[in-house]
N, C-alpha and C positions, 0 to 999 in steps of 0.2 A: 584293805578290802573296801572299807568305807570311803576312803579317798578316791579309789578307782571308780566306784559307783557315782560319787559326787561329780567327778570329772566327766564321766560319760553323760550325766544329766545336763551338766553345764554346756557340753559340746552340742548336745541335741538341741538345747534351747537356742544357742547361737546360730546353728544351722537353720532352724525354723525362722528366726528373725531375718536372717540373710535372704532366705527363700521368699518370704512374704514381702520384704523390701524390694527385691528384684521384680516380683510379679506386679507389685503396686506401682513401681516406677514405669514399667512397660505399659500398664493400663492407663496411667496418667498421660504418658507420652502419646498414646493413641487417641485419647479423648481430647488432648490439647492441640491436635492438628487442625488446620484451617480448611474449611469447606470452600472450594472454588466453584464459580459459576461459569460454565462453558458455553460457547457459541461456535458452531462449526458450519461451514458452507463449502459446497463443491462448486468449483469454477472450471469451465473449459474454455480455452482460447482456441478457436478453430484454426487448424493447420499449425498449431504450436504445441501446447501441452495442456494437461489437466492438473489441478492442484486443489488442496484442501486448505481453506483459510480458517484459522483458529483464533479465538479471542477468549481470554480467561481473566476474570476479576474476582475479588473477594471483598467482603464487607469489613472495612477497618474502622479505626476510631474516628476518622474524618470522612466517612462515607465509603463508597466503592472505590477500590484501588486496583491497579493492574497486577497480575501475578507475573512477576519478573523471573526469568531463568527457570521456568517450569518446563520439565521435560515431558513430552508426550510420545507414546508408542502407537504406531499405526498398524492396524491389522486389516487384511482382506478376508472376508468370509466366503469360503468356497462351499458350494452345494454339491453333494454327491450325485453323480449322473444316474445311478441306479435307484437311489432312495433320496428324494428331495428333503426328507425330514432330517437327514444326517448332514451335518455341516462341520467344517473345520476352519480354524483361524490360522492365517499365515501372516507372520510379521513381515511388513514391507518397508519399515524404516522408522525413524524418530525425528522429532522436531522440537526446538527449544524456543520459548517465547523471548521476545526482546524487551526493551525498557517499557514499552507501552502494553505489555502483556499480549502481544500478537505474534503469531507464527504462521509460516507458509510451508506446506509440504508438497513438493512436486511428485505426483504419482508416477512411478516407473511404467513405461508403455506396456510392458509384459503383463501388468496386473489390471489393465483396462479391458473390459469386455462389454457385451451388450447391456447386461444388468450388473450393477456394481453395488456391493454391500461392504461398507467400511466401518471400522470401529476406531475411535480416537480415545485413548485410555491414559489415565494417570496411574502410574504403578510405582509403589515403594518410594514415594516421595517422603523426605524427612520433614517437610513443612506442611504439605497439603494432603488431604484425605484422598484415598483412592476413589476414582470416579471415571465415568466413560460416557461418550455420546456416540450414537450410531448414525450412519448416513446410508440411504438407499437411493440410487439415481439410475435412470435409464439413459444410456448413451444416445445422443442426438446431435444433429448438425444444423448449421445455418449457412446457406449459400446466398450471396448477395451480389448485385451488380448495379451499375448506373445506366439507365435507359432514358432516351429523349422522346417525350410524347408531346405533340403539339408545341414544339419549340421550348418545352419546359423539361428540365432534368428531373428525373425521379430516381429514388432508390427502390429497387425491387428485391425483396428478400423472401426466402422460403425456408420454413422450419420442417425438418423431416427426421425420421428414425434412420438407423443404419441400413435397414432393408428398404429404404426409399418410400416409406409410407408417410403421408402428410400428417402433421400434428396441428390440430385445429383448436380454435378458441384459447389461444395463448396470447398474452399481452407482451408485445415487443416494443422496446423503446429505441428510437433512432436519434443519434446525436453527432455533433461535430467535435472531434477531440481537440481540446485546447490545453494550455500549459497547466492550469489549475482546475480542470474539470471538463465537463462536457456541455456544449451548447445544444439545446433541443432543436431538432430539425423537423419541419412540418408544422401543421396547424394543431395537432393533438399531442398530449404528453406521451401517449402510447397508442399502438395500433393492434387490433385483434386479428389473428390469422384466420383466413377463410377456409372453405372446404378443401382447398388445395394446399393449405398451410402457408399461404402467401400474404404479403402486405405490399402496398404501393404507396410511397411517401414522396410528395413533391418537395423539391429543394428550392428554398427561397433564393432569390438573386442577391448579389452583392456580398457574398461571403468572401472574406479576404484570407489570404495565406501567403507565406513566403514563396515567391516565384509562382503564385497561383496554385500551389499544391495544398490539398485538403485531405484529411483523414477522417472518414466517417466510421462510427461504431454502431453496430446493431446488437442489441442486448436483450436476451431473455433473462429476467432478473428473479432469482430465488424461487424458481418453480418447485412445487412439491415433488414432482415426478422427475424433472430433468436438471434440477439445480440451476446454476447460472451459466449461460452460454454467451460468448462474445465473439463477434466476427468483425473484422476491419476491412474497409475499402479505401485504397489510396487513389486519388484522382488529381487532375490538374485543371479543374473547371472553375477554380476560384479567381478572384480578382487579385492580381499581384500587389503586394504591399510596397508602396514607395518609401524608400529610405530617406526620411527627412531629418535624420540625425545630424547634429552640428558638432559632433564630438571632435572631428579632425579639423574644424574650422576655427578661425580666430574670432571669438565672440565675447561679449561682456561676461557671460556666465561660464566661459570655458576655464579649465584649470590654468595655473600660472604659466605653464609652458606654452599655452595657446593664447596668450594675451594679444589683443589687437595691436597692430603696428603703431597706430597713432597714439596709443597709450604708452608705448615705449618712446616714441620720438618726441612728442610735445613736452612731456614732463622733463625729459633730459635736456631739451633745448632751453627750457625755462631755468633749470638748475645751472646749466653752463652760463647762461646770461647773468643770473644773480651772482654766481661766484666770480664772474669776470668783473662785474661792477665793484664788488668788494675788494678784489685784488687791485683794481685800478685806484680805488680810494686809498688803500694801504700804501701803494707805491707813491702816490702824490703826497700823502702825509709824511712819508719818509723823506721825500725830496725837500719838502718845506722845512722839516727838522734839520736836515743837513745844511740848507742854505742859511739858517740862522746861526749855525755854528761857524 
């Protein structure tokens, strides 16, 4: 009887120790997770797609470092038509950060409406704490064209809502798309839309492009209400680039297979001449040696 009671007490103590160890390890693992800092941006490419850009960093031993392979879950917030205070979250997809801690999620077209509320959320990560960032953007458009005024080409752009209402007092940047960035077009860094939601930007002369083709970009950058909107214009008003490459020519700085002909001919003639003289001397020496014998 005494042994049975002793065994039961011992078993109870072991169970309590195991329980508190399990709870403590879970609590420790939760407290030990890393807090990530999130930056989200809504970007719309006119006539192409809309996407959410995500950047995640954390504070490490050597300063801020990117959150690599961090999974985000995307939600669209839907408002009840009968009661605007009632909302629901619809999962629309996931995105995974790359080596630089950045991710891009293309929003399916069926989830894009006039006003869009999105939530970017970290859920059940083994390394990072649960967190979220929300985005609220109003859908808008930019239409742009190139017009000629007084023999000078201009970019004419208009910013408007989906119901064709002009959006005023928004700063728009106009640039020429290049390989490693954008070259500012016009005299100002940005132009503010007028009461018609329009801007007019002169295009400086002498802009070069392959076959005279240029791609201009009109950008509303990180607006609080509309996010980032980008429109592109393709044109052929540029100055054609002349191909001055000497890659296929025989020059001093060409690769070995393109060595100038005179560098092939002259040294070889000199080598043949030198070896001919040496051979002539050897033959004569041999004749002198034979004559003495």
